[in-house]
C-alpha positions in Angstrom: -1.2 30.8 23.1 -4.6 31.8 23.6 -8.3 30.7 22.6 -11.8 32.4 22.4 -14.3 31.8 25.1 -15.8 29.1 23.1 -13.1 26.8 23.3 -12.3 27.4 26.9 -12.0 24.0 28.8 -11.2 22.7 32.3 -8.0 21.3 32.8 -7.6 18.7 35.8 -4.3 17.9 36.9 -4.1 15.1 39.5 -0.9 13.2 41.0 1.4 12.6 43.8 2.9 15.1 46.3 6.1 17.3 44.9 5.6 16.4 41.4 5.4 19.9 40.5 1.8 20.0 39.8 1.1 23.5 40.9 4.3 24.7 39.0 2.9 23.1 35.7 -0.6 24.2 36.3 0.6 27.8 36.9 2.7 27.7 33.6 -0.2 26.2 31.9 -2.7 28.9 33.1 -0.4 31.7 32.2 -0.1 30.4 28.5 -3.6 30.1 28.1 -4.9 33.1 30.1 -6.7 30.8 32.5 -7.5 31.0 36.1 -5.4 28.7 38.2 -6.7 27.3 41.5 -4.3 25.7 43.9 -6.5 23.1 45.7 -3.5 21.7 47.7 -3.1 25.3 49.2 -6.8 25.2 50.2 -6.3 21.8 52.2 -3.0 23.1 53.5 -5.0 26.1 54.6 -7.6 24.1 56.6 -4.6 22.3 58.2 -2.9 25.4 59.3 -6.2 26.6 60.8 -6.5 23.4 62.7 -3.0 23.7 64.2 -3.4 26.9 65.3 -6.9 26.4 66.7 -7.2 23.2 68.6 -7.9 21.0 65.8 -4.6 19.2 66.1 -2.9 19.0 69.4 0.3 16.9 70.3 0.1 15.3 67.0 -3.4 14.1 67.4 -6.1 15.3 64.7 -9.2 15.9 66.3 -11.8 15.5 63.4 -15.0 16.8 65.4 -12.9 19.8 66.4 -11.8 20.3 62.7 -15.2 19.9 61.4 -16.4 22.5 63.9 -13.8 24.9 62.7 -14.9 24.7 59.1 -17.5 27.6 59.1 -14.8 30.0 60.5 -12.4 29.5 57.6 -12.7 31.7 54.4 -10.1 30.9 51.8 -9.2 33.2 49.1 -6.4 33.7 46.5 -4.9 37.2 45.5 -2.7 37.8 42.4 0.9 38.6 43.6 2.7 40.4 40.7 6.1 39.9 42.4 5.9 36.3 42.1 3.7 36.1 39.2 1.3 33.8 40.9 -1.6 33.8 43.5 -1.1 34.0 47.3 -3.3 32.2 49.6 -5.2 34.2 52.5 -7.0 32.7 55.4 -9.6 35.1 56.8 -8.0 37.9 55.2 -4.5 37.2 56.5 -1.6 36.3 54.2 -0.9 32.7 54.9 1.3 31.5 51.7 4.5 31.0 53.7 2.9 29.3 56.8 1.1 26.7 54.8 4.4 25.5 53.0 5.9 24.2 56.4 6.9 20.6 56.9 4.4 20.5 60.2 1.5 21.3 57.8 2.8 18.8 55.2 2.7 16.1 58.1 -0.8 16.6 59.0 -2.3 17.7 55.3 -3.3 13.9 54.4 -5.2 13.2 57.5 -6.9 16.5 57.6 -7.9 16.0 53.8 -9.2 12.8 54.4 -12.1 14.0 56.7 -15.3 14.0 54.9 -16.8 17.1 55.8 -13.6 18.9 54.8 -13.5 17.6 51.3 -17.2 18.1 50.9 -16.6 21.9 51.8 -13.6 22.5 49.7 -15.2 20.6 46.7 -18.1 22.8 46.6 -15.7 25.8 46.7 -13.6 24.5 43.9 -16.7 23.8 41.7 -18.2 26.9 42.2 -14.6 28.6 41.3 -14.7 26.6 37.9 -18.3 27.2 36.9 -17.2 29.3 34.0 -14.5 27.0 32.6 -11.2 28.4 31.6 -9.6 27.0 34.6 -6.6 24.8 35.5 -6.9 23.1 38.7 -4.6 20.7 40.3 -4.9 18.5 43.4 -5.6 14.8 44.2 -9.2 14.2 43.1 -10.0 16.8 40.3 -10.5 14.4 37.5 -12.3 12.0 39.4 -14.6 13.9 41.9 -14.5 17.8 41.4 -14.5 17.8 37.6 -15.0 14.2 36.4 -16.3 16.1 32.8 -13.0 18.0 32.6 -11.8 18.0 28.7 -8.3 17.5 29.5 -7.2 15.3 32.7 -3.6 14.9 33.4 -2.1 12.4 36.1 1.4 13.5 37.1 3.9 11.3 38.8 7.7 11.0 39.2 10.0 8.8 41.4 9.8 9.3 45.1 13.4 10.1 45.5 13.3 12.6 42.8 10.2 14.3 44.1 11.9 14.4 47.6 14.9 16.1 46.3 12.6 18.8 44.5 10.8 19.3 48.0 14.3 19.5 49.9 15.6 22.1 47.5 12.6 24.1 47.7 12.4 24.3 51.6 16.1 24.7 52.2 16.1 27.4 49.7 13.6 29.3 52.1 15.9 28.6 55.1 14.1 25.6 56.5 16.2 23.3 58.6 15.0 19.9 57.1 16.8 16.8 56.3 16.3 15.0 53.1 15.5 11.6 55.1 12.8 13.5 56.7 11.4 14.9 53.4 11.4 11.3 51.6 9.9 10.0 54.6 7.1 12.6 54.2 6.7 12.0 50.5 6.3 8.1 51.0 3.9 8.4 53.9 1.8 10.9 52.0 1.6 8.5 49.0 0.4 5.8 50.9 -2.1 8.1 52.9 -3.4 9.8 49.6 -4.0 6.3 47.9 -5.3 4.4 50.8 -7.9 6.9 52.3 -11.6 6.0 52.3 -13.0 9.2 51.0 -11.8 10.3 47.5 -8.5 8.4 47.4 -6.0 9.5 44.9 -6.3 7.6 41.5 -6.0 8.0 38.1 -9.3 8.9 36.2 -9.8 6.5 33.4 -9.5 9.1 30.8 -6.5 10.7 32.3 -3.1 10.8 30.6 0.1 10.0 32.6 3.0 12.5 32.7 6.0 10.8 34.4 8.3 13.9 34.7 11.2 12.3 36.6 13.6 13.3 33.9 11.7 15.8 32.0 12.7 19.4 31.9 10.1 22.2 32.2 10.2 22.8 28.5 9.8 19.4 27.6 6.8 18.8 29.8 5.4 22.2 28.1 5.9 20.6 24.7 4.2 17.4 25.7 1.3 19.6 27.1 1.1 21.6 23.9 0.7 18.5 22.0 -2.0 17.1 24.3 -3.9 20.4 24.4 -4.0 20.5 20.7 -5.1 17.0 20.4 -8.3 17.7 22.9 -9.2 21.0 21.1 -9.3 19.4 17.6 -11.6 16.7 19.1 -13.8 19.5 20.3 -14.2 21.1 16.6 
């Protein structure tokens, strides 16, 4: 499936953690020949840098320190043919594996709630999407980053289902984690994401809900094709 430049749109995908947003967004981008921007990886990159450079010490998030580190952080994406996806680099250093650890997961919500962090990354994201033809996933894409996106999707799934997916992903990589720890992290992140003062997770009024608790990847793509065709037809 592909479309000419006149029909390129912005596709904003928001939703809860571990709903498969990035996997879904990558599949869409590949189908359409669009650029995929993993905003979650960007917030995870700032969190990792904070952990490694004194912004988070003994479990305490030092907001002033993290803000002072922001100008030192350059986040870039490079396509990895072996994975068929983009890897994230921090200041030129490969960081894809490091940003996916449970330690980073445990601190990414409080780091993401820092106003200066969100301002910096939102500006970067808007710059990346200025030519349209992008698929972007995160927590506030349809409400803050691209409120004028032509297609907005809000993904959700049962917390236990999401925890099972995350547990399988981490154990497949060899990480030693417990299901209970992952479930607790999923629930706590939901609470932190939806209650933070700055850009809380919420469904845009014009977003379409996709609950993929019991859906296969193929079923999700069929659902998406129907919604995309609806949007493109309305633009003609």
